[in-house]
C-alpha positions as CSV (number, residue, x, y, z in Angstrom):
1,M,0.0,0.0,0.0
2,N,1.5,3.3,-1.1
3,T,1.3,6.0,1.6
4,S,3.5,9.1,1.2
5,A,7.0,10.2,1.0
6,H,6.4,12.9,3.6
7,A,7.4,10.6,6.5
8,P,9.4,7.4,6.7
9,G,6.6,5.3,8.2
10,V,3.0,5.4,9.3
11,P,2.6,6.1,13.0
12,T,0.2,3.9,15.0
13,P,-2.7,5.3,17.0
14,Q,-0.5,5.0,20.1
15,G,2.1,7.4,18.7
16,T,2.8,10.8,19.9
17,G,2.0,14.3,18.6
18,L,-0.6,15.1,16.0
19,A,-0.1,11.9,14.0
20,G,-1.0,9.9,17.1
21,V,-4.4,11.6,17.5
22,H,-7.4,9.5,16.5
23,P,-8.5,10.5,12.9
24,R,-12.0,11.2,14.2
25,D,-10.7,13.8,16.6
26,V,-8.5,15.5,14.0
27,L,-10.9,15.5,11.1
28,L,-14.5,15.8,12.4
29,G,-15.0,18.0,15.4
30,A,-17.6,20.7,14.7
31,Q,-18.2,19.3,11.2
32,A,-19.1,15.8,12.4
33,S,-22.0,14.3,10.4
34,G,-23.9,13.0,13.3
35,A,-24.1,9.5,14.8
36,L,-23.1,6.6,12.7
37,L,-26.1,4.3,12.6
38,P,-26.4,0.9,10.9
39,V,-27.2,1.5,7.3
40,C,-30.3,-0.8,7.4
41,D,-33.4,-0.3,9.6
42,H,-35.5,-3.5,9.5
43,Y,-39.2,-3.2,10.4
44,S,-41.5,-5.9,11.6
45,G,-44.7,-5.8,13.6
46,V,-46.1,-9.4,13.8
47,E,-44.8,-11.3,16.8
48,I,-43.3,-14.3,15.0
49,R,-41.5,-11.9,12.6
50,M,-40.3,-9.6,15.3
51,R,-38.7,-12.6,17.1
52,K,-37.1,-13.9,13.9
53,S,-35.8,-10.4,13.2
54,L,-34.1,-10.2,16.5
55,Q,-32.6,-13.7,16.1
56,L,-31.4,-12.7,12.6
57,Q,-29.8,-9.6,14.0
58,T,-27.8,-11.7,16.5
59,E,-26.7,-14.1,13.8
60,M,-25.6,-11.4,11.4
61,T,-23.8,-9.5,14.2
62,Q,-21.7,-12.6,14.8
63,E,-21.1,-13.0,11.0
64,F,-20.0,-9.4,10.4
65,G,-18.4,-8.6,13.8
66,T,-20.6,-5.6,14.2
67,C,-24.3,-4.8,14.3
68,V,-25.2,-4.2,10.7
69,F,-28.9,-3.4,11.0
70,D,-31.4,-2.1,13.5
71,V,-34.6,-4.0,14.4
72,T,-37.5,-1.7,14.7
73,L,-40.6,-3.2,16.4
74,D,-43.7,-1.7,14.9
75,C,-46.7,-0.5,16.8
76,E,-48.2,1.9,14.2
77,D,-48.8,-0.8,11.6
78,G,-48.3,-3.8,13.8
79,A,-50.9,-3.2,16.5
80,P,-54.4,-4.4,15.7
81,V,-57.2,-1.7,16.2
82,G,-58.3,-2.0,19.8
83,G,-55.2,-4.0,20.7
84,E,-52.7,-1.2,21.0
85,A,-52.0,-1.6,24.7
86,D,-51.4,-5.4,24.3
87,H,-49.1,-4.8,21.4
88,A,-47.1,-2.1,23.3
89,A,-46.7,-4.6,26.1
90,L,-45.5,-7.2,23.7
91,V,-42.8,-5.1,22.0
92,T,-41.7,-3.9,25.4
93,E,-41.1,-7.5,26.6
94,L,-39.3,-8.3,23.3
95,A,-37.0,-5.3,23.8
96,L,-36.3,-6.2,27.4
97,D,-35.6,-9.8,26.5
98,A,-33.3,-9.0,23.6
99,D,-29.6,-9.5,23.6
100,P,-28.0,-6.7,25.7
101,Q,-25.9,-5.8,22.7
102,A,-28.8,-5.7,20.3
103,R,-30.0,-2.5,18.6
104,V,-33.7,-2.5,19.1
105,A,-36.1,0.4,18.4
106,V,-39.9,0.8,18.4
107,R,-42.1,2.8,16.1
108,V,-44.9,4.2,18.3
109,H,-48.2,5.7,17.1
110,P,-48.3,9.3,15.9
111,V,-48.5,12.1,18.5
112,D,-52.2,12.8,17.7
113,H,-53.2,9.1,18.0
114,P,-55.2,8.1,21.1
115,A,-52.6,5.4,21.9
116,F,-49.6,7.7,21.7
117,Q,-49.3,8.6,25.4
118,A,-49.9,5.0,26.5
119,D,-47.3,3.8,24.0
120,M,-44.7,6.2,25.4
121,A,-45.5,5.4,29.0
122,T,-45.3,1.7,28.5
123,I,-42.5,1.3,26.0
124,A,-40.2,4.2,26.9
125,G,-41.1,4.0,30.6
126,R,-40.3,0.3,30.9
127,A,-37.7,-0.3,28.1
128,G,-36.2,3.1,27.5
129,S,-32.8,2.1,28.7
130,R,-32.8,-0.9,26.3
131,L,-33.9,0.9,23.2
132,S,-31.5,2.5,20.6
133,H,-34.2,5.1,19.7
134,L,-37.9,5.6,19.1
135,M,-39.5,6.3,15.7
136,I,-42.2,8.9,15.7
137,P,-44.4,8.6,12.5
138,K,-46.3,11.4,10.7
139,V,-44.3,14.3,12.2
140,E,-45.6,17.5,10.7
141,S,-43.7,20.1,12.7
142,V,-41.2,20.9,15.4
143,A,-44.2,21.1,17.8
144,D,-44.8,17.4,17.2
145,V,-41.2,16.6,18.1
146,D,-41.5,18.7,21.3
147,Q,-44.6,16.8,22.2
148,A,-42.7,13.5,21.9
149,V,-39.9,14.9,24.0
150,Q,-42.3,15.9,26.8
151,A,-43.8,12.4,26.7
152,L,-40.3,10.9,27.0
153,K,-39.6,13.1,30.0
154,H,-42.8,11.9,31.7
155,A,-41.9,8.3,31.0
156,G,-38.4,8.8,32.5
157,A,-36.5,8.4,29.2
158,K,-35.6,11.9,28.5
159,D,-32.3,11.0,26.7
160,L,-33.7,8.5,24.3
161,P,-33.0,9.6,20.7
162,L,-35.9,10.3,18.4
163,H,-36.2,9.3,14.7
164,V,-39.0,10.9,12.8
165,L,-41.0,10.1,9.6
166,I,-41.6,12.8,7.1
167,E,-44.7,11.8,5.2
168,S,-46.5,14.9,3.9
169,P,-45.8,18.0,1.7
170,A,-46.0,20.3,4.7
171,A,-43.6,18.1,6.7
172,V,-41.1,18.2,3.8
173,H,-41.4,22.0,3.8
174,R,-40.4,22.0,7.4
175,A,-37.7,19.3,7.2
176,F,-34.8,21.7,7.9
177,D,-36.5,22.9,11.1
178,I,-37.3,19.4,12.2
179,A,-33.8,18.1,11.5
180,A,-32.4,21.0,13.5
181,H,-34.1,19.8,16.7
182,P,-31.4,18.6,19.1
183,R,-33.3,15.4,20.0
184,V,-33.8,14.2,16.5
185,Q,-31.2,11.8,15.3
186,S,-32.6,10.7,11.9
187,L,-35.3,11.6,9.4
188,S,-37.0,9.0,7.3
189,F,-39.0,9.5,4.2
190,G,-42.5,8.0,4.2
191,L,-43.1,7.4,0.5
192,M,-46.5,5.8,0.4
193,D,-48.2,8.4,2.7
194,F,-46.4,11.2,0.9
195,V,-47.8,10.0,-2.5
196,S,-51.3,9.5,-1.0
197,A,-51.2,13.0,0.5
198,H,-51.3,14.4,-3.0
199,G,-54.8,13.3,-3.7
200,G,-54.1,11.4,-6.9
201,A,-51.8,14.1,-8.4
202,I,-48.9,11.6,-8.2
203,P,-49.6,8.3,-10.0
204,A,-49.5,5.0,-8.3
205,E,-46.2,4.1,-9.9
206,G,-44.7,6.9,-7.7
207,M,-44.9,4.3,-4.9
208,G,-43.0,1.7,-6.9
209,N,-39.3,0.9,-6.9
210,G,-39.1,3.4,-9.8
211,V,-35.9,2.0,-11.3
212,N,-37.5,1.5,-14.7
213,L,-40.7,3.6,-14.3
214,P,-41.0,7.0,-16.0
215,L,-42.8,8.4,-13.0
216,G,-41.6,6.1,-10.3
217,Q,-40.2,7.1,-7.0
218,F,-36.8,8.0,-8.4
219,A,-38.2,10.0,-11.3
220,H,-41.4,11.8,-10.4
221,P,-40.4,15.4,-9.7
222,L,-42.4,15.9,-6.5
223,V,-41.1,12.7,-5.0
224,V,-37.5,13.4,-6.1
225,R,-37.8,17.0,-4.6
226,A,-39.0,15.6,-1.3
227,K,-36.2,13.0,-1.1
228,L,-33.5,15.6,-1.8
229,A,-35.0,18.1,0.7
230,I,-34.9,15.4,3.5
231,A,-31.4,14.3,2.7
232,S,-30.2,17.9,2.5
233,A,-31.9,18.9,5.8
234,C,-30.2,15.9,7.5
235,H,-26.7,16.7,6.2
236,A,-27.1,20.4,7.1
237,H,-27.7,19.5,10.7
238,G,-25.6,16.4,11.2
239,K,-28.5,14.0,11.2
240,V,-29.0,10.6,9.4
241,P,-31.2,10.6,6.3
242,S,-33.0,7.2,6.0
243,H,-34.6,6.2,2.7
244,C,-38.0,4.7,2.3
245,V,-39.2,1.2,1.7
246,V,-39.2,-0.8,-1.5
247,T,-42.5,-2.7,-1.5
248,E,-41.4,-5.3,-4.1
249,F,-39.8,-7.3,-1.3
250,S,-39.5,-10.5,-3.3
251,D,-37.6,-8.7,-6.1
252,V,-34.0,-8.7,-4.9
253,Q,-32.8,-6.8,-8.1
254,A,-35.4,-4.1,-7.4
255,I,-34.2,-3.5,-3.8
256,R,-30.5,-3.6,-4.9
257,A,-31.1,-1.1,-7.7
258,A,-33.2,1.2,-5.5
259,A,-30.7,1.1,-2.6
260,L,-27.8,1.9,-4.9
261,R,-29.7,5.0,-6.3
262,A,-30.6,6.1,-2.8
263,A,-27.0,5.9,-1.6
264,R,-25.2,7.1,-4.7
265,E,-27.5,9.7,-6.2
266,F,-29.8,10.9,-3.4
267,G,-27.5,11.2,-0.5
268,F,-29.1,8.8,1.9
269,T,-26.9,6.9,4.4
270,R,-29.6,4.5,5.7
271,M,-32.6,2.6,4.3
272,W,-35.6,0.8,5.5
273,S,-36.1,-3.0,5.1
274,I,-39.5,-4.7,5.4
275,H,-38.4,-8.2,4.6
276,P,-35.3,-10.2,5.6
277,S,-34.4,-10.7,1.9
278,Q,-33.8,-6.9,1.6
279,I,-31.2,-6.6,4.3
280,R,-28.1,-7.9,2.5
281,P,-28.8,-6.0,-0.7
282,I,-29.1,-2.8,1.3
283,L,-25.8,-3.6,3.2
284,E,-24.1,-4.2,-0.1
285,A,-25.4,-1.0,-1.7
286,F,-24.5,1.3,1.2
287,A,-21.1,-0.2,1.9
288,P,-17.9,1.0,0.2
289,N,-16.5,-1.5,-2.3
290,E,-13.0,-2.9,-2.1
291,A,-11.5,-0.2,-4.4
292,E,-13.0,2.6,-2.4
293,I,-11.7,1.1,0.9
294,E,-8.2,0.7,-0.6
295,I,-7.9,4.3,-1.7
296,A,-9.4,5.6,1.5
297,S,-7.0,3.6,3.6
298,T,-4.1,4.7,1.5
299,I,-4.9,8.4,1.7
300,V,-5.8,8.4,5.4
301,L,-2.6,6.5,6.3
302,A,-0.6,8.9,4.1
303,A,-2.2,11.8,5.9
304,I,-1.2,10.4,9.3
305,A,2.3,10.0,8.0
306,A,2.3,13.6,6.9
307,H,0.9,14.8,10.3
308,W,-2.3,15.8,8.5
309,A,-0.5,18.3,6.3
310,P,-1.6,18.3,2.6
311,I,-0.2,15.5,0.4
312,S,-0.1,14.6,-3.3
313,H,-1.5,11.2,-4.3
314,N,-1.5,10.1,-7.9
315,G,-1.1,13.7,-9.0
316,Q,-4.0,15.0,-6.9
317,L,-3.9,17.3,-3.9
318,H,-5.4,16.1,-0.7
319,D,-5.9,18.0,2.6
320,R,-8.2,17.8,5.6
321,A,-11.4,18.3,3.5
322,S,-10.7,15.1,1.5
323,Y,-9.1,13.4,4.5
324,R,-12.5,13.8,6.2
325,F,-14.3,12.3,3.3
326,F,-12.0,9.3,3.1
327,W,-12.2,8.7,6.9
328,Q,-15.9,8.6,6.6
329,V,-15.6,6.0,3.9
330,L,-13.6,3.9,6.3
331,Q,-16.2,4.4,9.0
332,R,-19.0,3.2,6.7
333,A,-16.8,0.2,5.8
334,H,-16.4,-0.7,9.5
335,H,-20.1,-0.2,10.3
336,T,-21.1,-2.4,7.3
337,G,-18.8,-5.2,8.4
338,R,-16.3,-4.8,5.5
339,T,-12.7,-6.0,5.9
340,L,-10.2,-3.2,6.6
341,P,-6.4,-3.3,6.4
342,A,-4.8,-4.0,9.7
343,E,-3.2,-0.5,9.8
344,V,-6.7,1.0,9.7
345,R,-8.6,-1.5,11.6
346,I,-6.7,-0.6,14.8
347,F,-8.6,2.7,14.9
348,F,-11.9,0.8,15.4
349,E,-10.6,-1.6,18.1
350,N,-11.3,-0.7,21.7
351,H,-11.8,2.9,20.9
352,Q,-14.9,4.9,21.8
353,G,-14.5,6.8,18.5
354,A,-15.5,3.7,16.6
355,T,-19.2,4.3,17.3
356,H,-19.3,8.0,16.5
357,A,-19.0,10.1,13.4
């Protein structure tokens, strides 16, 4: 691996001086891009599927050496009408019984739903310390986020991160304000509700995978505009933009193509899964490939050797702006279970910076 002629060797993280400082501390600081979350958020609301999802998470964590997807237990679509309290109790028990290292979240009912307060009291009140976050659907404004924050305080879970679903034209308009809220960690795009909110002005194919559809979700101007607004709002405020579902869950090629477009063209760093068969294609699409990992490793190690001063690599200038980019590539590689060179892997071993952006 070619590093740089600026220094005779590459210092290890235990070195002294600037070169011995962890790359995260040198490169990110005030420009950090928010918490690094698993790139896949897997939803299930039926008891047998929720249990299987938690088991699959454990198995894939062992396989990859890191947790590569969140499991979100669903109350909004999972709870039968009239059975909201029983379902809240069920997901609470599942969260409490999960592996202590598991990343488990819950989607509660919207803040204006009659079951919302009871959801928060039961789920956040009993299992708040075990949850990675709560998902609040149909958020329309900052006031809705504030209402959720107050419910968390009453439940004794005031520090639990919130993820929110943006599902209407008005919510898209307010996405920057919502993303700026200090308790919000991630914004997700609710495609199907967003399309429905337009009263037929967007055709049904706007809810499809859109890869080969003239007015699909990656082509219809109103849907594209909404996705870009949400991604931009998140990046402006250091939050995580999470892409919507692909309903063709049995079509692996459709999910793979959609995930690639979401990651490469639309700026999303996370995506929903609604079927186990979607998880691996999402991981593959959002993970850096071997060539990207190689060049990122080379440039970051060369930067360390140069004590973070500018370098020339293959005739191109690199400085802290590009170092930051390539370090984030390595972070994504680590969080998607990709193999890293030993010289780089050491930065993610027994270091608290491995879990932060």
